[in-house]
Legacy VTK file of the C-alpha trace (Angstrom):
# vtk DataFile Version 3.0
C-alpha trace
ASCII
DATASET POLYDATA
POINTS 543 float
68.597 216.320 -40.103
66.174 214.316 -40.921
68.250 211.601 -39.331
68.960 213.128 -36.266
65.569 213.868 -35.541
64.376 210.147 -36.490
67.156 209.007 -33.553
65.670 211.190 -31.287
62.131 209.769 -31.779
63.100 206.206 -31.625
65.115 206.872 -28.337
62.021 208.365 -27.089
63.296 212.127 -26.946
59.937 213.675 -28.201
59.980 217.179 -26.756
63.523 217.683 -28.313
61.900 216.077 -31.823
58.934 218.196 -31.175
61.414 221.556 -30.981
63.575 220.312 -33.898
60.407 219.867 -36.021
58.895 223.251 -34.620
61.389 224.932 -36.736
62.119 222.265 -40.157
58.407 221.184 -40.580
58.867 217.729 -42.324
55.702 215.788 -42.494
56.967 212.314 -42.624
58.600 212.758 -39.307
55.641 214.500 -37.599
53.540 211.950 -38.239
56.020 209.350 -37.047
56.362 211.988 -33.849
52.542 211.904 -33.112
52.615 207.992 -33.420
55.308 207.675 -30.709
53.083 210.472 -28.574
49.563 208.402 -28.923
51.828 205.046 -28.465
52.651 206.647 -25.159
49.264 207.889 -24.314
49.899 211.741 -24.927
46.275 211.845 -26.818
46.394 215.731 -26.780
49.731 216.208 -28.040
49.341 213.347 -31.100
45.910 215.041 -31.995
47.973 218.707 -31.928
50.361 217.143 -34.240
48.181 215.432 -36.518
45.895 218.769 -37.478
49.538 220.680 -37.161
50.414 218.040 -40.295
46.695 218.781 -42.368
46.913 222.570 -41.528
50.648 222.330 -43.701
48.503 218.787 -46.183
45.000 219.141 -45.856
44.700 215.785 -48.151
46.981 213.905 -45.986
45.033 211.306 -45.810
47.291 209.633 -43.606
46.793 211.887 -40.908
43.285 212.278 -41.361
42.764 208.189 -40.676
45.505 208.636 -37.620
43.816 211.649 -36.077
40.285 209.920 -36.513
41.411 206.946 -34.586
42.417 209.247 -31.932
39.537 210.344 -31.364
37.394 207.090 -31.688
37.708 206.541 -28.101
36.288 209.907 -26.889
34.473 211.674 -29.126
33.177 208.724 -31.484
31.074 211.547 -33.507
34.262 213.581 -34.618
36.115 210.249 -35.195
33.706 209.409 -37.862
33.056 212.960 -39.825
36.933 212.819 -39.655
36.671 209.151 -41.478
34.397 210.733 -44.058
36.657 213.370 -45.210
39.306 210.272 -45.516
36.404 208.371 -47.495
36.790 211.337 -49.889
40.033 210.961 -50.209
40.281 207.008 -50.115
37.130 206.013 -51.395
38.628 202.428 -50.977
36.705 199.507 -48.918
39.156 199.689 -45.849
37.617 202.801 -44.745
33.992 202.319 -45.183
34.363 199.521 -43.227
36.479 201.184 -40.746
33.841 203.805 -40.263
31.399 201.038 -39.983
33.128 199.787 -36.787
33.632 202.589 -35.196
30.820 201.621 -31.919
31.038 203.513 -29.202
32.621 201.536 -25.758
30.320 203.338 -23.445
26.686 203.305 -24.768
24.480 206.080 -23.149
21.238 204.864 -23.201
19.558 202.006 -24.844
18.283 204.490 -27.673
21.894 205.019 -28.699
22.397 201.487 -28.809
19.669 201.416 -31.508
20.932 204.269 -33.249
24.756 202.875 -33.436
23.383 199.350 -34.494
20.959 200.404 -37.171
23.778 202.764 -38.627
25.959 199.561 -38.330
23.104 198.123 -40.892
22.879 200.595 -43.046
26.548 200.995 -43.879
26.818 197.758 -43.990
24.206 197.406 -46.328
26.102 200.279 -48.518
29.378 198.432 -48.445
28.109 195.246 -49.801
26.312 196.969 -52.547
29.739 198.998 -53.625
31.980 197.578 -56.065
35.743 197.456 -54.378
39.176 196.172 -55.110
39.678 193.286 -52.616
41.349 194.232 -49.345
45.138 192.205 -48.559
46.088 193.603 -45.151
42.927 194.027 -43.685
44.420 193.309 -40.355
46.351 196.548 -40.785
43.880 198.774 -43.246
40.816 198.092 -41.372
42.148 197.185 -37.710
39.765 196.762 -36.203
36.389 194.178 -35.765
32.806 194.426 -34.040
33.957 194.167 -30.452
31.269 196.055 -28.880
28.769 194.378 -30.399
28.924 192.103 -27.615
28.231 194.815 -24.621
25.211 196.328 -25.729
22.792 193.597 -23.942
21.109 192.291 -27.362
21.336 189.283 -29.885
23.955 190.007 -31.852
24.649 186.946 -33.815
22.570 188.212 -37.370
24.514 191.451 -36.823
27.615 189.538 -36.489
26.986 187.533 -39.411
26.203 190.794 -41.506
29.372 191.943 -40.596
31.416 189.091 -41.572
29.790 188.896 -44.918
30.230 192.671 -45.317
34.081 191.328 -44.705
34.293 188.609 -46.939
32.793 190.477 -50.005
36.154 193.111 -49.476
38.424 190.041 -48.505
37.932 187.346 -50.430
40.095 184.409 -49.160
41.136 180.891 -50.832
40.913 177.468 -49.534
44.399 176.924 -48.188
44.121 173.595 -46.493
44.703 170.616 -49.035
44.624 167.579 -46.380
42.469 165.484 -44.654
41.698 164.329 -40.722
44.208 162.145 -38.919
46.553 163.079 -42.640
49.543 163.137 -40.171
48.907 159.825 -38.281
46.461 158.408 -35.364
46.659 162.051 -32.966
44.750 164.938 -34.109
46.810 168.076 -34.463
45.243 170.539 -32.998
46.878 174.616 -32.823
45.666 177.456 -30.704
45.848 180.469 -31.958
45.545 183.999 -30.227
47.126 187.559 -29.714
46.273 186.679 -25.570
48.299 184.096 -24.821
50.014 186.183 -22.027
48.955 188.275 -19.080
45.612 188.306 -20.210
42.174 186.455 -19.481
42.107 184.444 -22.409
45.257 182.669 -21.692
44.230 182.279 -17.872
40.950 180.943 -18.849
41.879 179.029 -21.944
45.338 177.456 -20.827
43.379 174.231 -19.569
42.362 173.678 -22.863
46.172 172.874 -23.784
47.182 171.612 -20.699
44.883 168.751 -20.669
43.894 167.737 -23.537
44.922 164.139 -23.429
48.181 163.579 -25.476
47.450 159.485 -26.530
45.163 161.218 -29.017
45.889 164.652 -29.525
49.118 166.931 -30.593
48.646 170.141 -28.965
50.399 173.495 -31.103
50.108 176.908 -29.542
50.674 179.765 -32.037
51.252 182.800 -29.954
51.020 186.312 -31.757
53.300 188.828 -30.346
54.082 186.876 -26.990
54.898 189.199 -24.127
57.137 187.133 -22.817
55.697 187.130 -19.316
54.797 184.478 -16.759
51.077 183.467 -18.703
53.408 183.347 -21.757
55.915 180.645 -19.817
52.904 179.027 -18.727
51.475 178.439 -22.526
54.550 177.431 -23.401
54.795 174.762 -21.517
51.340 173.249 -21.560
52.009 172.620 -25.264
53.906 170.068 -26.935
54.940 172.695 -29.938
55.024 176.363 -29.133
55.666 178.938 -32.020
55.643 182.407 -31.522
54.804 184.507 -34.591
54.882 188.032 -35.597
51.186 190.468 -35.586
51.677 189.335 -39.363
48.781 187.796 -41.170
50.194 186.610 -44.271
53.157 184.866 -42.176
50.652 183.547 -39.581
48.028 181.853 -41.861
51.501 180.266 -43.777
52.486 178.619 -40.692
49.129 177.423 -39.548
49.218 175.817 -43.337
52.781 174.409 -43.173
51.616 173.110 -39.875
49.340 170.362 -41.131
46.384 170.923 -38.683
43.309 168.456 -38.154
42.115 171.566 -35.608
42.400 174.997 -36.017
41.236 176.537 -32.295
40.846 180.601 -32.376
40.249 180.861 -28.739
38.851 184.581 -29.167
37.606 185.982 -32.188
36.723 189.714 -32.284
39.305 190.765 -29.785
41.977 191.241 -32.230
41.837 192.001 -36.128
44.557 190.254 -36.670
42.815 186.778 -35.863
39.511 188.095 -36.924
40.490 188.323 -40.474
42.930 184.876 -40.625
39.867 183.052 -39.229
38.320 183.546 -42.901
40.768 181.700 -43.672
40.071 177.562 -44.612
43.451 176.507 -42.668
41.945 173.112 -41.270
39.321 170.663 -42.088
38.127 171.995 -38.526
37.894 175.354 -37.258
37.075 176.081 -33.394
35.783 179.243 -31.637
35.170 179.976 -27.975
34.290 182.123 -25.001
37.832 183.949 -24.768
35.065 186.722 -26.575
32.123 184.765 -25.524
29.921 185.934 -28.819
29.094 183.984 -31.888
32.293 185.139 -34.788
29.521 184.838 -37.638
32.199 183.769 -40.150
31.432 180.606 -42.049
34.822 179.536 -42.157
34.313 178.965 -38.328
32.548 175.336 -38.026
31.980 174.962 -34.417
31.904 176.945 -30.969
32.951 175.556 -28.032
30.666 176.026 -24.424
29.466 174.179 -21.605
25.800 172.483 -21.341
26.114 173.887 -17.757
26.126 177.726 -18.939
24.245 177.519 -21.872
20.148 177.763 -21.973
18.367 174.914 -23.690
17.765 177.061 -27.063
21.368 178.357 -27.011
22.075 176.531 -30.424
19.847 179.967 -32.368
22.305 182.113 -31.096
25.718 180.798 -32.675
26.572 180.603 -36.530
28.645 177.735 -35.872
27.818 174.441 -34.742
27.661 174.799 -30.766
29.512 172.015 -28.834
28.144 171.976 -25.368
30.716 170.260 -22.985
29.312 168.229 -19.724
30.470 168.494 -16.759
32.626 171.850 -14.748
32.828 174.808 -17.036
35.599 176.351 -16.241
39.319 174.640 -17.638
42.050 174.206 -14.786
41.616 177.934 -13.762
44.794 178.595 -11.296
43.373 179.553 -8.005
45.099 182.756 -7.154
45.910 184.308 -3.697
46.878 186.825 -1.693
50.757 187.269 -0.916
50.847 188.094 2.865
48.948 189.463 4.631
45.566 191.211 3.261
45.420 194.835 3.681
43.410 196.599 5.685
40.792 199.335 4.397
43.180 201.983 5.697
45.851 200.744 3.648
44.183 200.639 0.671
42.672 204.070 1.114
39.565 202.791 1.605
36.933 204.211 4.072
36.342 201.637 7.249
32.706 202.880 7.737
31.262 202.235 4.832
29.601 199.238 2.808
31.917 199.144 -0.048
29.773 197.712 -3.446
32.400 196.723 -5.893
31.988 196.281 -9.474
35.482 194.903 -10.996
34.691 194.748 -14.744
36.090 197.219 -17.674
33.476 199.990 -17.638
32.546 199.065 -21.629
30.398 196.011 -19.825
28.394 198.474 -17.612
25.094 198.335 -19.621
23.045 201.035 -19.182
20.392 199.081 -17.691
22.876 198.629 -14.541
22.635 202.084 -13.888
18.978 201.220 -12.197
20.493 199.351 -10.196
23.507 201.135 -9.017
21.294 204.196 -8.164
18.933 201.300 -5.916
21.356 200.393 -4.349
23.155 203.712 -3.067
19.421 204.798 -2.278
18.718 201.857 -0.617
21.954 201.846 1.369
22.638 204.980 3.126
26.489 203.613 3.654
26.809 202.208 0.780
29.461 203.426 -1.693
29.850 202.019 -5.213
33.686 201.359 -6.206
34.539 201.036 -9.941
37.637 200.782 -12.053
39.558 203.465 -14.231
39.630 202.416 -17.801
42.553 204.726 -18.290
41.040 205.895 -21.526
38.672 208.121 -22.199
35.828 205.803 -21.216
35.964 206.783 -17.954
34.650 210.373 -18.663
32.195 209.294 -20.973
30.571 206.687 -18.089
30.689 209.500 -15.646
28.686 211.747 -17.837
26.337 208.702 -17.922
26.184 208.532 -14.611
25.473 212.347 -13.943
22.440 212.028 -16.134
21.553 208.605 -14.079
22.712 209.027 -10.746
22.436 212.538 -10.263
23.673 213.591 -6.102
24.157 209.896 -5.762
27.175 210.128 -8.019
29.229 211.484 -5.526
29.196 208.197 -3.387
31.020 205.952 -6.613
34.493 205.554 -6.216
36.863 205.280 -9.456
39.783 202.967 -8.388
42.979 203.134 -10.489
44.084 200.463 -12.972
45.979 198.193 -11.044
48.169 194.978 -10.670
46.628 191.524 -10.116
48.274 191.226 -6.643
46.815 194.653 -5.644
43.518 194.075 -7.423
43.095 190.909 -4.916
43.608 192.958 -2.192
40.718 195.117 -3.600
38.585 192.520 -3.811
38.918 191.131 -0.423
38.286 194.491 1.080
34.929 194.759 -0.507
31.769 193.920 1.178
29.866 192.732 -2.011
30.769 192.357 -5.329
28.630 192.652 -8.281
28.268 191.512 -11.532
26.765 194.208 -14.211
24.053 192.982 -16.075
24.151 190.488 -19.739
27.955 190.571 -19.620
29.131 189.440 -15.766
32.506 188.280 -14.730
34.155 184.982 -15.433
38.167 185.404 -14.539
36.958 188.159 -11.477
34.320 186.374 -10.302
36.542 183.203 -9.960
39.336 185.473 -8.295
36.415 186.899 -5.955
35.100 183.241 -5.202
38.856 182.250 -4.230
39.119 184.988 -1.777
35.409 183.764 -0.334
33.760 186.867 -1.407
29.855 186.814 -2.244
29.369 187.742 -6.023
25.379 189.109 -6.628
24.420 188.269 -10.785
21.583 188.407 -12.799
22.321 185.668 -15.166
21.167 186.599 -18.513
20.138 184.579 -21.337
23.727 184.681 -23.907
26.669 182.934 -22.357
28.398 186.109 -21.454
25.710 186.663 -18.791
25.992 183.056 -17.275
29.569 182.301 -16.226
28.839 183.344 -12.490
25.570 181.385 -12.315
27.587 178.247 -13.742
30.345 178.383 -10.901
27.662 179.028 -8.412
25.773 175.956 -9.584
29.241 173.917 -9.162
30.018 175.359 -5.620
26.016 174.299 -4.765
25.996 178.028 -3.172
22.804 179.814 -3.231
21.150 183.174 -2.251
22.988 185.801 -4.516
21.277 184.699 -7.851
18.533 186.815 -8.892
15.602 186.584 -11.012
14.719 190.120 -11.881
16.428 193.228 -11.590
14.517 194.023 -8.056
15.758 191.214 -6.820
19.436 191.493 -7.677
19.221 194.982 -5.674
17.260 193.241 -2.368
20.067 190.844 -2.770
22.920 192.591 -2.821
21.801 195.113 -0.060
20.922 192.366 2.241
24.842 191.236 1.420
25.955 194.744 2.419
23.449 195.622 4.885
22.851 192.248 7.142
26.232 191.028 8.415
24.997 187.788 9.461
23.749 186.953 6.139
26.790 187.787 4.653
28.887 185.826 6.576
26.746 182.742 5.830
27.524 183.235 2.326
30.934 183.628 2.651
31.491 180.944 4.786
29.631 178.531 2.058
31.967 179.821 -0.663
34.896 179.390 1.463
33.749 175.655 2.189
33.364 174.902 -1.738
35.227 177.087 -3.934
38.212 173.959 -4.061
35.404 172.936 -6.536
36.735 175.895 -8.803
39.974 175.884 -9.753
42.903 173.813 -11.322
40.441 171.025 -12.451
41.551 169.123 -16.212
37.855 168.038 -16.377
37.028 170.965 -19.114
40.127 169.762 -21.488
39.743 165.971 -21.301
35.806 166.712 -21.905
37.215 168.872 -25.080
39.437 166.123 -26.549
36.069 163.791 -26.453
34.006 166.019 -28.276
36.668 166.726 -30.833
37.692 163.046 -30.996
33.902 162.181 -31.749
33.357 164.780 -34.542
36.689 164.032 -36.104
35.515 160.443 -36.285
32.470 161.146 -37.551
33.663 163.774 -40.194
36.422 161.300 -41.632
LINES 1 544
543 0 1 2 3 4 5 6 7 8 9 10 11 12 13 14 15 16 17 18 19 20 21 22 23 24 25 26 27 28 29 30 31 32 33 34 35 36 37 38 39 40 41 42 43 44 45 46 47 48 49 50 51 52 53 54 55 56 57 58 59 60 61 62 63 64 65 66 67 68 69 70 71 72 73 74 75 76 77 78 79 80 81 82 83 84 85 86 87 88 89 90 91 92 93 94 95 96 97 98 99 100 101 102 103 104 105 106 107 108 109 110 111 112 113 114 115 116 117 118 119 120 121 122 123 124 125 126 127 128 129 130 131 132 133 134 135 136 137 138 139 140 141 142 143 144 145 146 147 148 149 150 151 152 153 154 155 156 157 158 159 160 161 162 163 164 165 166 167 168 169 170 171 172 173 174 175 176 177 178 179 180 181 182 183 184 185 186 187 188 189 190 191 192 193 194 195 196 197 198 199 200 201 202 203 204 205 206 207 208 209 210 211 212 213 214 215 216 217 218 219 220 221 222 223 224 225 226 227 228 229 230 231 232 233 234 235 236 237 238 239 240 241 242 243 244 245 246 247 248 249 250 251 252 253 254 255 256 257 258 259 260 261 262 263 264 265 266 267 268 269 270 271 272 273 274 275 276 277 278 279 280 281 282 283 284 285 286 287 288 289 290 291 292 293 294 295 296 297 298 299 300 301 302 303 304 305 306 307 308 309 310 311 312 313 314 315 316 317 318 319 320 321 322 323 324 325 326 327 328 329 330 331 332 333 334 335 336 337 338 339 340 341 342 343 344 345 346 347 348 349 350 351 352 353 354 355 356 357 358 359 360 361 362 363 364 365 366 367 368 369 370 371 372 373 374 375 376 377 378 379 380 381 382 383 384 385 386 387 388 389 390 391 392 393 394 395 396 397 398 399 400 401 402 403 404 405 406 407 408 409 410 411 412 413 414 415 416 417 418 419 420 421 422 423 424 425 426 427 428 429 430 431 432 433 434 435 436 437 438 439 440 441 442 443 444 445 446 447 448 449 450 451 452 453 454 455 456 457 458 459 460 461 462 463 464 465 466 467 468 469 470 471 472 473 474 475 476 477 478 479 480 481 482 483 484 485 486 487 488 489 490 491 492 493 494 495 496 497 498 499 500 501 502 503 504 505 506 507 508 509 510 511 512 513 514 515 516 517 518 519 520 521 522 523 524 525 526 527 528 529 530 531 532 533 534 535 536 537 538 539 540 541 542
């Protein structure tokens, strides 16, 4: 009977498996059914089965943990409450750290941000003061990173360093690298490492580094964890001298990297995934790098350098990094491939959009929309009676949480906010082309999406921040030599947006200048070559 139910779950016959388990409950199989439901996005059904398990076995720690995780995106406080019960059953480091790293994707206010960051600091202090057995598989046991700290509009370095020290206290690592630079010959062996070398923004922005490092001085290895096998996976494979697909297993990834005897390990996006976050705690090569795949510092002391660009960093930027900052000269985007709409541009009617509205499109993930940005949206909607703001559905409970916040901050104006469904990139480009104005959110601007907008001639209004995440659009505008859409204050941001939306002549002038100059942004080798020169200099000085 149990084997039959397992086969039903494995083959996706979940309704039939549920029927069988209603008649003959089996906690082990109920856990698997709930997990399968969760993986298919059936959140409420998964939660119902986890609660059913807890009715049968109130002290089932696995069900408690899984139930907490299912609540994390929609009801964070309930998730934390459940984690408290889990910790009471399993008072180990993993549970404490997992609860500490439960951070809101959608902050409801600046006060909310202050509250959750204070709480995080307190729980990290408690973790550091405790005596816990070391973690063996933190990528699974903890399964989280301080990802959302990057989006709170604060200077996150000190808190990210504190998180890393707390992790280090419960995940001590040994030095694995036993060789010196150039031990394998005159070319530097560099390994790029990510779980996102597929159809993802990380691959699109990091591809040029793998492609354009000068091969007379570099041997390029790409380590793709759980590659998707899509077109971008193949581009990454083609850009490498050696391409190594790896399973989502930290120990195997670590051992493979050590065996490669790399001179440089390049973690392209520390903080995006638990596996690569905890992998960076190991010394796997004489030089270890981080970069803007996740565009904040790692806080991890075994990561030596952060690769960025002089064009987009403020003079005092080093203060915001735990790593030593590499400020590459010249243009800031490594060989970004120019996107193009396949076939004709669709009309607004074909896209289901109103022809008589001024469309202001903020095309970012919803967790990038800081509470301070709401006032700008409100002022745009108040200042242009024909305005409609377009946002993109997260496909997760975050959309509802943002809607609750916007109901408070926008009031009746929320009726003129349109939530677009998530869509394939080809469709995304059509909606970008249909917008009158593209809006950068405050503190965390577009990067890939801004490149896409400029390829189509779409104007982007930006308010540059003081940290790298809020300055990519600025760098792209400066490379094109296009002025007029870079604000110096929230008020000017609104003024520029409204002028673009309401003044057709002004908008057409900006679009013309973007269209005339946007070719400068695409498929350039400068950035990869500049990284090569910088790394050779560092390696020679480190011999």
